[in-house]
Each structure stands twice: as structure tokens, then as C-alpha cells.
N, C-alpha and C positions, 0 to 999 in steps of 0.2 A: 758097344754100342747095339749089336743086334739084339741082346736080349731086354735090353732099355726100350726097343720098339714093341719086343713082344710084348713087355709086360703093358707098357702102354696101351697097346690093340686089346687086350685083356680088359682092362679096365674101363676102355672106351666101349666094350661090347655091354659090360652088366650095366653102366651108366646110361646107354640107350635104352636095353632092355627095360631099366628103371623108369625113364621120361616115358617111354611108350606105353608104360602100363597106368601110370599118374595119368596122362590122357585119356587113354580109354576110361579110367573110372569117371575122370569127368566129363566126357561123352556122353557114357552111358547114364549117369547120374541127371545130366541134362536132358538128355532124350527123358528120360522119366517123368522130369518134374514138368517139363513143357510137354508133353504127349497131348494131342487133341487140340492145343493150342496155334492159332495163326503164326506165333515164333517162332516153331519148330526148325522149318526147314531153312529159316533163315541163320540162327543161332548153329545149328548142325555148321553150316556150310563154314562159317567164322571160326569155330572150334576145331574142325578139322585142318582147317586152312593152318592153326595157329600150331597144333600138332605138327603137321607136318613140317613147317616152319622151325620149329624147334630141334625136330629131331635133322635138318639138315646142316644146321649151326653147328647142333651138338656133333654131326658127323664131320663136319670139316674144321672144326676145332683142334679134332685129334690126326689130323693125316697135315697139319704145319710142322717144318721142320723144327728139331729142337736146337738151339744154339751155344 
């Protein structure tokens, strides 16, 4: 039981890092494309919220008990 939990935590950590890197790339690319437009601040909030939400969901899915 202990080893499966350690293995799962290792996978979830790398998954969280991967998801964070993807969202960072999306936010940076969007910022470059929308730079100087009136939509930049609105889209930044939406993208940042999406990134935070996905990391919360991903983190929550790894803390559930195995049955």
C-alpha cells in the first residue's frame, strides 16, 4: 500500500508540472498575440483561472483514496 501511494504521488507531481508548463505556454502565447489590444486583460484573467482550476482538479484527483 505504501509503495503504490509513493508511485502515485510521483506520477501526479510530474503530471502537475506538465499541466503547469502547458498552461504557461498558452498564457505566454496569448499574451504575445493579444499585446496592445483591449482584450489582453480580460483574456489573461480567463486563462489564469483556467490554469489554476485545472491544477486544483489535478491535485484533487491524486488525493482520492484507492479502492
